[in-house]
matplotlib code that plots the C-alpha trace (Angstrom):
import matplotlib.pyplot as plt

x = [149.7, 148.8, 145.2, 143.6, 142.5, 139.4, 140.1, 137.6, 137.7, 135.9, 136.9, 136.5, 137.2, 138.1, 139.3, 140.9, 141.8, 144.3, 143.6, 140.0, 141.0, 141.7, 141.1, 140.3, 141.8, 141.4, 143.0, 140.6, 142.8, 143.1, 146.2, 148.8, 152.3, 154.0, 157.4, 156.0, 154.2, 155.5, 153.5, 154.8, 153.2, 154.2, 152.4, 150.6, 150.0, 150.5, 151.4, 150.7, 152.0, 151.8, 151.0, 148.5, 149.0, 146.4, 146.9, 146.5, 146.1, 148.8, 150.1, 148.5, 150.0, 148.0, 149.0, 147.7, 148.8, 147.0, 147.4, 145.5, 143.0, 145.0, 148.2, 148.6, 151.1, 153.0, 154.8, 151.5, 149.8, 149.7, 149.3, 148.7, 148.6, 146.0, 145.1, 142.3, 143.6, 146.0, 144.5, 145.7, 144.8, 146.0, 146.3, 145.1, 147.6, 145.1, 142.6, 139.3, 135.7, 134.8, 135.2, 137.3, 134.9, 136.7, 139.8, 141.8, 143.2, 141.7, 138.1, 138.7, 136.6, 138.2, 135.8, 138.1, 137.8, 134.6, 133.0, 133.5, 129.9, 130.9, 133.0, 131.4, 129.2, 127.8, 129.8, 127.1, 126.8, 130.4, 130.4, 127.7, 129.6, 132.3, 135.3, 135.7, 136.7, 138.0, 139.2, 139.4, 136.0, 135.0, 132.4, 132.9, 133.1, 130.1, 131.1, 130.2, 129.7, 133.3, 132.3, 129.2, 129.2, 127.3, 127.8, 124.5, 122.6, 123.6, 120.1, 118.5, 119.9, 116.9, 114.7, 114.0, 112.2, 113.7, 116.4, 118.3, 115.5, 115.7, 117.4, 114.9, 112.4, 109.5, 106.3, 104.5, 101.3, 101.0, 101.8, 99.0, 96.5, 97.4, 97.2, 93.8, 92.6, 93.7, 91.7, 88.5, 87.4, 90.2, 90.4, 87.4, 88.2, 88.5, 86.0, 86.4, 82.6, 80.9, 79.2, 75.5, 74.5, 71.1, 71.4, 70.1, 73.1, 70.9, 69.9, 66.5, 63.3, 61.6, 58.8, 55.2, 53.3, 50.6, 47.0, 45.4, 43.1, 39.3]
y = [119.8, 117.5, 116.5, 116.2, 112.6, 111.9, 111.8, 110.2, 110.5, 109.4, 109.3, 107.8, 109.3, 108.0, 109.4, 106.1, 103.9, 105.4, 102.7, 104.0, 107.7, 107.8, 109.3, 107.0, 108.5, 106.9, 108.3, 106.8, 106.3, 102.9, 101.7, 103.7, 103.0, 101.9, 103.3, 106.7, 107.0, 109.8, 109.9, 112.0, 112.4, 114.8, 115.5, 118.5, 117.5, 115.2, 115.2, 112.8, 112.4, 109.5, 108.5, 106.0, 103.6, 101.7, 99.7, 102.0, 105.1, 107.7, 108.0, 110.7, 112.5, 113.2, 115.3, 117.1, 118.3, 119.5, 120.7, 118.6, 120.1, 118.8, 116.9, 113.2, 110.6, 109.8, 106.9, 105.1, 106.0, 103.4, 103.3, 100.6, 100.6, 98.5, 98.1, 100.7, 103.2, 104.3, 103.5, 105.6, 105.4, 108.5, 108.2, 111.4, 112.6, 114.1, 111.7, 113.4, 112.3, 115.0, 114.6, 116.9, 119.4, 119.0, 117.3, 120.4, 123.1, 126.0, 126.1, 125.9, 124.7, 121.4, 119.7, 116.6, 115.9, 114.0, 112.2, 108.4, 107.4, 103.7, 104.2, 107.2, 106.9, 109.6, 110.6, 109.2, 105.9, 104.9, 102.5, 100.3, 99.9, 97.2, 98.2, 95.9, 97.3, 95.1, 97.3, 94.4, 93.1, 89.5, 87.4, 88.7, 92.4, 92.5, 94.2, 92.5, 89.0, 87.7, 85.4, 84.0, 80.2, 79.7, 75.9, 75.2, 76.9, 74.6, 73.1, 76.4, 76.9, 78.2, 77.0, 73.9, 71.5, 73.2, 70.6, 72.4, 71.5, 67.7, 67.0, 69.0, 66.2, 68.4, 66.8, 69.3, 67.3, 67.3, 71.0, 71.7, 69.6, 71.4, 74.7, 73.8, 72.8, 76.2, 77.9, 76.3, 72.9, 72.3, 72.7, 71.6, 68.6, 69.3, 67.5, 66.6, 66.2, 68.7, 71.5, 72.0, 75.5, 77.2, 79.1, 77.8, 77.5, 77.1, 80.8, 82.4, 80.3, 80.7, 83.3, 82.0, 82.6, 85.3, 84.3, 86.1, 88.9, 88.4]
z = [106.0, 108.8, 109.6, 113.0, 113.9, 115.8, 119.5, 121.9, 125.6, 128.8, 132.5, 135.9, 139.3, 142.8, 146.1, 147.2, 144.2, 141.8, 139.2, 138.9, 138.8, 135.0, 131.6, 128.6, 125.5, 122.0, 118.9, 116.4, 113.4, 111.5, 109.8, 111.7, 110.5, 113.7, 112.6, 112.1, 115.5, 117.7, 121.0, 123.9, 127.3, 130.1, 133.3, 131.8, 128.1, 125.2, 121.5, 118.7, 115.2, 112.8, 109.2, 107.9, 105.1, 103.1, 99.9, 96.9, 99.0, 99.5, 103.1, 105.1, 108.1, 111.2, 114.3, 117.3, 120.7, 123.8, 127.3, 129.8, 132.3, 135.2, 135.9, 135.2, 136.3, 133.1, 134.8, 135.6, 132.4, 129.5, 125.7, 123.2, 119.5, 117.7, 114.0, 114.5, 117.0, 119.7, 123.1, 126.0, 129.7, 131.6, 135.4, 137.1, 139.6, 142.1, 143.7, 143.4, 143.4, 140.9, 137.1, 135.1, 133.5, 130.1, 128.7, 127.9, 130.1, 128.2, 127.1, 123.4, 120.4, 119.3, 116.9, 116.6, 120.4, 121.2, 124.1, 124.0, 124.7, 124.6, 127.8, 129.4, 132.5, 134.7, 137.8, 140.1, 138.2, 137.9, 140.9, 139.3, 135.9, 135.8, 133.8, 130.8, 127.5, 124.7, 121.8, 119.4, 120.5, 120.9, 119.2, 115.7, 116.7, 119.0, 122.2, 125.4, 123.8, 124.1, 126.9, 125.3, 124.6, 121.3, 121.4, 123.1, 120.3, 117.5, 117.2, 116.5, 113.0, 111.1, 114.0, 111.9, 114.2, 117.2, 117.3, 120.0, 122.5, 121.8, 125.2, 127.2, 127.5, 126.5, 125.2, 123.1, 122.7, 126.5, 126.7, 124.1, 126.1, 129.3, 127.6, 126.3, 129.7, 131.1, 128.4, 129.7, 128.3, 125.9, 122.2, 120.2, 117.9, 114.3, 112.1, 108.5, 108.0, 105.7, 107.6, 107.0, 106.1, 106.8, 103.6, 100.3, 98.1, 95.0, 95.3, 96.1, 95.5, 92.1, 91.9, 91.8, 88.6, 89.1, 88.4, 85.5, 86.4, 85.8]

ax = plt.figure().add_subplot(projection="3d")
ax.plot(x, y, z, "-o")
ax.set_aspect("equal")
plt.show()
């Protein structure tokens, strides 16, 4: 018997730009055997069937099908298979500023269909969020860091001596002097001379001998 894979979805809407009037759909299923993949899309629905294969584990079959809330343009929609998932971008046929209220046509309980919070934005906030999703992720699997140049941080390994700041021309002794002046009068010099104490380190004075009574 086939199992349901996890299906994640998010969306964007637009009244003027078809490329922004889309549904993001991700079949979250690692190690799909490409030869077994059966993905079909029509204007009103889609179906998926595939098996997964992992070393030492018996192949498992997954499948699902659903009717979409509204029509899509199957010619303009795209799909891409990665090592972790099947990534689909559905182009909504009707240009509309409003979001679909749900993914499916009927209001059904589908536990395997979940909101993709990594791609979801509120309807009113979508214009302020640039579209950039890298499913394979850059910078060692950290999303959003694929454009970060780590070369300038070479001197910070372990923060030993702050070597990465060698070319900045900073004089820390002058900085400390300036900081001391801003705190009012500078830092008091440290003395190595022993500090005199008012207390008697030899303990309390000896008791006086009492005079014998007459």
